[in-house]
C-alpha positions in Angstrom: 31.6 -36.3 137.4 28.9 -35.8 140.0 26.7 -32.8 140.0 27.7 -30.5 142.9 24.1 -29.3 143.3 22.7 -32.8 143.9 25.6 -34.9 145.2 26.6 -35.0 148.8 29.9 -36.7 148.0 31.2 -33.7 146.1 31.4 -30.6 148.3 32.4 -27.3 146.6 34.7 -24.9 148.4 34.9 -21.1 148.3 37.3 -19.9 145.6 38.8 -17.3 148.0 39.4 -19.0 151.3 39.3 -22.5 149.8 38.0 -24.0 153.0 34.4 -22.9 153.6 31.4 -24.5 151.8 30.2 -22.4 148.8 27.0 -20.5 149.6 27.1 -17.5 147.2 28.1 -16.8 143.6 29.3 -13.6 141.8 27.6 -13.6 138.4 29.8 -10.8 137.3 33.1 -12.5 138.0 31.8 -16.1 137.9 33.4 -16.8 141.3 32.0 -19.2 144.0 32.0 -17.6 147.5 31.1 -18.4 151.1 29.2 -15.7 153.0 32.2 -14.6 154.9 34.2 -13.8 151.7 31.5 -11.8 149.9 32.6 -8.4 151.3 36.3 -9.2 150.6 35.5 -10.1 147.0 33.6 -6.9 146.3 36.3 -4.8 147.8 38.9 -6.5 145.7 37.7 -4.8 142.5 35.3 -1.9 143.2 35.3 -0.9 139.5 32.9 -3.7 138.8 29.2 -3.9 139.6 29.3 -7.2 141.4 26.1 -9.3 141.2 26.3 -11.6 144.1 23.4 -14.2 144.3 22.8 -17.4 146.1 24.8 -20.3 144.7 21.6 -22.0 143.5 20.7 -18.9 141.5 24.0 -18.5 139.8 24.1 -17.5 136.1 20.7 -15.9 136.5 22.0 -12.3 136.1 22.7 -11.4 132.4 26.1 -9.9 131.7 25.6 -7.3 129.1 28.3 -6.6 126.5 30.5 -3.7 127.2 30.3 -0.7 124.8 33.3 -0.4 122.5 32.8 3.4 122.2 31.8 4.4 125.8 34.0 3.0 128.6 32.3 1.2 131.5 28.9 1.4 129.9 26.9 -1.7 129.2 24.9 -2.3 126.0 21.3 -3.2 126.8 20.0 -2.5 123.3 20.9 -3.9 119.9 20.9 -1.9 116.6 19.6 -4.2 113.9 20.8 -2.0 111.0 24.4 -1.8 112.3 24.2 -5.3 113.8 25.9 -4.3 117.0 25.0 -3.9 120.7 24.6 -0.3 121.8 24.5 1.6 125.1 22.4 4.5 126.2 25.2 7.0 125.2 25.2 5.5 121.7 21.5 6.0 121.5 21.8 9.6 122.6 24.1 10.3 119.7 23.0 10.7 116.1 24.9 7.6 114.9 21.8 5.3 115.3 19.1 7.9 114.6 16.2 6.2 112.8 17.6 2.7 113.1 15.5 -0.2 114.2 16.4 -1.2 117.8 15.7 -4.2 119.9 16.6 -5.2 123.4 19.8 -7.2 123.7 18.0 -9.9 125.7 15.5 -10.3 122.8 18.3 -10.7 120.3 20.1 -13.1 122.5 16.9 -15.1 123.0 16.5 -15.3 119.2 20.2 -16.3 118.8 19.9 -18.9 121.6 16.8 -20.4 119.8 18.7 -20.5 116.5 21.7 -22.2 118.2 19.5 -24.6 119.9 17.7 -25.5 116.7 21.0 -26.0 114.8 22.5 -28.0 117.7 19.4 -30.2 117.6 19.8 -30.7 113.9 23.5 -31.6 114.3 22.7 -33.9 117.2 19.5 -35.5 115.9 20.2 -35.8 112.2 23.6 -34.9 110.9 25.7 -36.5 113.6 23.8 -39.9 113.4 24.1 -39.6 109.6 27.8 -39.2 109.7 28.0 -42.2 112.1 26.0 -44.3 109.6 28.3 -43.1 106.7 31.3 -44.1 108.7 29.7 -47.5 109.4 28.9 -47.9 105.7 32.4 -47.1 104.6 33.8 -49.6 107.3 31.4 -52.3 105.9 32.6 -51.6 102.4 36.2 -52.0 103.6 35.3 -55.3 105.2 33.4 -56.4 102.1 36.3 -55.3 99.9 38.7 -57.4 101.9 36.4 -60.4 101.5 35.8 -60.0 97.8 39.5 -59.4 97.2 40.1 -62.5 99.2 37.7 -64.4 97.0 39.4 -63.0 93.9 42.8 -64.1 95.2 41.4 -67.6 95.9 40.0 -67.9 92.4 43.3 -66.9 90.8 45.1 -69.3 93.0 42.8 -72.2 92.2 43.0 -71.5 88.5 46.8 -71.4 88.8 47.0 -74.8 90.4 45.7 -76.4 87.2 48.9 -75.3 85.4 51.2 -76.5 88.2 54.8 -75.3 88.1 54.5 -73.7 84.6 52.2 -71.0 85.8 53.6 -70.3 89.4 55.3 -67.2 88.3 52.2 -65.9 86.5 50.1 -66.6 89.6 52.4 -64.5 91.7 52.3 -61.8 89.2 48.5 -61.7 89.1 48.2 -61.9 92.9 50.7 -59.0 93.2 48.5 -56.9 90.8 45.4 -57.8 92.9 47.2 -56.8 96.1 48.3 -53.5 94.6 44.8 -52.7 93.4 43.4 -53.8 96.8 45.9 -51.6 98.7 45.2 -48.7 96.5 41.4 -48.9 97.0 41.8 -49.7 100.7 44.1 -46.7 101.2 41.5 -44.5 99.5 38.6 -45.9 101.6 40.7 -45.7 104.8 41.5 -42.0 104.0 37.8 -41.4 103.2 36.9 -43.1 106.6 39.4 -41.0 108.5 37.9 -37.8 106.9 34.4 -38.9 107.9 35.5 -39.9 111.4 37.1 -36.5 111.8 33.8 -34.8 110.8 32.0 -37.0 113.3 34.4 -35.8 116.0 34.2 -32.2 114.9 30.4 -32.3 114.8 30.4 -33.7 118.4 32.7 -30.9 119.5 30.4 -28.4 117.7 27.4 -29.8 119.6 29.3 -29.5 122.9 30.4 -26.0 122.1 26.8 -25.0 121.3 25.5 -26.6 124.5 28.2 -24.6 126.5 27.2 -21.4 124.7 23.5 -21.8 125.4 24.3 -22.5 129.1 26.4 -19.4 129.7 25.2 -16.1 130.9 28.0 -14.2 129.2 26.1 -12.6 126.4 29.2 -11.5 124.5 30.4 -15.1 124.2 26.9 -16.1 123.1 26.7 -13.4 120.4 30.1 -14.4 119.1 29.1 -18.0 118.5 29.4 -19.0 114.8 27.9 -22.2 113.4 29.5 -24.5 110.9 26.1 -26.2 110.3 26.1 -25.3 106.6 29.5 -27.0 106.1 28.2 -30.3 107.6 25.0 -30.2 105.6 27.1 -30.9 102.5 27.6 -34.6 103.0 30.7 -36.3 101.7 30.7 -38.2 98.4 29.9 -41.8 98.5 33.0 -43.7 97.4 32.1 -47.0 95.8 34.9 -49.5 94.8 34.6 -51.6 91.7 36.7 -54.8 91.7 38.7 -56.0 88.7 37.4 -59.1 86.9 39.6 -62.2 86.5 39.0 -63.5 83.0 40.2 -67.1 82.7 41.8 -68.7 79.8 42.7 -72.3 78.7 46.0 -73.3 80.2 48.6 -74.4 77.6 52.4 -74.4 77.8 52.7 -72.1 74.7 51.6 -68.5 75.1 50.7 -69.2 78.7 50.8 -65.6 79.8 48.2 -64.7 77.2 46.0 -67.7 77.6 46.1 -67.8 81.4 43.7 -64.8 81.7 43.6 -61.1 82.4 42.8 -58.9 85.3 40.7 -55.9 84.5 41.5 -52.6 86.1 39.9 -51.7 89.4 38.2 -48.4 90.0 36.6 -46.2 92.7 33.7 -43.9 91.8 32.5 -40.9 93.9 28.7 -40.3 94.0 27.7 -36.9 95.3 24.2 -38.1 95.8 25.1 -41.4 97.5 24.2 -40.3 101.0 21.2 -38.4 102.4 20.5 -36.7 105.7 19.2 -39.2 108.3 15.8 -38.1 109.7 14.4 -39.3 112.9 10.6 -39.9 113.1 9.1 -41.3 116.2 6.4 -43.9 115.7 5.0 -46.9 117.6 7.6 -49.0 115.8 10.4 -46.7 116.9 11.6 -49.3 119.4 12.4 -51.8 116.7 16.1 -52.4 116.2 15.9 -52.9 112.4 14.8 -49.9 110.2 11.6 -50.6 108.3 10.7 -48.4 105.3 7.1 -47.0 105.7 5.0 -47.9 102.7 2.2 -45.8 101.4 -1.4 -47.0 102.0 -2.4 -45.5 98.7 -0.2 -45.0 95.6 0.7 -41.3 95.1 1.0 -39.6 91.8 4.2 -37.5 91.7 3.7 -36.2 88.1 2.0 -37.0 84.8 4.4 -36.9 81.8 3.5 -36.9 78.1 6.2 -39.2 76.7 5.4 -38.2 73.1 5.4 -41.8 72.0 2.5 -43.3 70.0 2.6 -46.3 72.3 4.8 -46.4 75.4 6.7 -49.7 75.6 9.7 -49.2 78.0 10.7 -47.0 80.9 14.0 -47.2 82.7 15.4 -45.1 85.5 18.7 -43.2 84.9 18.8 -41.5 88.4 16.0 -41.0 91.0 14.9 -37.8 89.1 15.3 -38.9 85.5 13.9 -41.6 83.2 14.4 -42.9 79.7 11.3 -43.9 77.7 10.8 -45.7 74.3 7.8 -46.8 72.3 6.6 -47.6 68.8 8.7 -45.0 67.1 12.4 -44.4 66.5 13.1 -42.0 69.4 14.2 -42.5 73.0 13.4 -39.6 75.4 14.9 -38.6 78.7 12.5 -36.8 81.1 12.8 -35.1 84.4 10.3 -36.8 86.8 9.7 -33.8 89.1 9.3 -31.2 86.3 7.9 -33.5 83.5 10.2 -31.7 81.0 12.0 -33.4 78.1 15.7 -33.2 78.7 17.0 -35.1 75.7 15.8 -37.1 72.7 17.9 -39.7 70.8 16.9 -41.3 67.4 18.0 -44.8 66.6 20.8 -45.1 64.1 18.8 -47.3 61.7 15.5 -45.5 62.1 13.8 -48.6 63.5 12.0 -48.6 66.8 14.1 -49.9 69.7 12.9 -53.3 70.9 14.1 -52.6 74.5 16.2 -50.1 76.4 18.4 -50.3 79.5 20.9 -48.1 81.4 24.5 -49.3 82.2 26.2 -48.9 85.5 28.1 -45.9 84.1 24.8 -44.2 83.1 24.9 -44.9 79.3 21.7 -45.8 77.4 21.6 -49.2 75.7 19.0 -50.3 73.2 18.3 -53.4 70.9 17.5 -53.1 67.2 15.4 -56.2 66.4 15.5 -55.8 62.6 19.2 -55.0 62.3 20.1 -57.7 64.9 22.3 -55.2 66.9 22.8 -54.1 70.5 23.8 -50.4 70.6 25.1 -48.0 73.2 24.7 -44.2 73.4 27.7 -42.4 74.6 27.8 -38.6 74.6 24.7 -38.7 72.2 26.7 -40.8 69.7 25.4 -44.3 68.9 27.9 -47.2 68.8 27.2 -50.7 67.8 28.3 -53.1 70.6 27.0 -56.5 69.4 25.8 -57.8 66.1 24.1 -61.2 66.3 24.4 -64.1 63.8 21.9 -64.2 60.9 19.5 -66.6 62.6 19.2 -64.7 65.9 17.5 -61.4 66.8 17.9 -59.4 70.1 14.8 -58.7 72.2 15.5 -57.7 75.8 18.7 -56.3 77.3 19.8 -55.4 80.8 23.1 -54.3 82.5 24.5 -56.3 85.5 26.1 -54.8 88.6 29.5 -55.8 87.2 28.9 -53.9 83.9 28.2 -57.0 81.7 25.2 -57.0 79.3 22.5 -59.8 79.4 20.8 -60.1 76.0 17.6 -62.0 75.5 17.4 -63.3 71.9 15.2 -65.5 69.8 15.8 -67.4 66.5 14.1 -66.4 63.2 11.5 -69.1 63.7 10.7 -67.9 67.2 10.8 -71.4 68.5 14.1 -71.0 70.5 15.1 -68.3 73.1 18.3 -67.9 75.0 20.1 -65.4 77.3 23.7 -64.5 76.5 26.0 -62.6 78.8 28.5 -60.3 77.1 31.6 -58.5 78.4 31.8 -55.7 75.8 31.2 -57.5 72.5 32.7 -60.8 73.8 30.3 -63.6 74.6 30.9 -65.0 78.1 28.0 -67.4 78.9 25.0 -68.8 76.9 21.8 -70.2 78.4 18.9 -71.5 76.5 15.4 -70.8 77.9 
């Protein structure tokens, strides 16, 4: 829509006669007038103190709140202790005696500054962040569609090897995949709808704040309430995990068991998955792809006494917590920011751990070289996951994005090394190094 103050194509007419061009404006009634209709407008309601100004100067006269206790009196002062506007009659009474007072215009100015600041935060950081989150969820949905498609293709290809004998099983497995996919997609679509609703609500909030800061009706401005604190709490990050298709050798007997199995799918919710998007203007701001700024010099965040005689391994649990191990039988969990010891776990055998790692679910895994075992710590209880054959000993271990364990091992003579992939305690692949 064209701006009536600058556009010659959009001529505004008087609200009373509806024919003459607007020249004046009543700031009290918010009515546009021509000069000929000014007198008629004032006489229409003589109970009001009409503030008629030139149209270009409209909304320049503050409209003070009316007093709720004294009829027809305006409140030009504000009682900070009672948190209400007050008129001269209120001040003459003993009700506000000794209270801290300010001019309403000063309070309104502070309120307008606060609204402007919150509107800027919504517009500059939170709204773009929610847009990015919506885009992220949409990308996950697209990726989920692709990966489920790949999974369906793998099952179909494996099924073709068995020809007609396994057609029914192929349909069964594909139906299970579709059911899991639909369940996860429904969850993600629902999550996306909620985020898109927040995006729309935030945009409406921004528009409402802009309208409030543009009005000269101080009562409306004082009644503005912000939902900024609600939007600061970003939604959880929903991460789908696909099921695994475990293939088996196809035989006519026990075909259902040997064909394979489909692990269950899952969705996790990470409260710390998203962070508020900040905008920093720099010479590179025009670049279309975001580039993370690297430090010119490394920065020491904290110095931690790990309490090990010799520190061998450090792994990250979350951004603020790390596990450590060394040449003793303990594994310690520390807070990075505070440097405090949060937890200490001793190995089951009393031997020092050869290596430590953290699984996708956050459990600690360590290898016991002398006992030939790979162990996992769940709820501070140690469980043996893998025991190697007599001529092999575990050294390194790591957890893959799918949840499998990769174990580096060497033979007793130390002349052979290999990496073995495990699903639980089951060996999946074996590669010599």
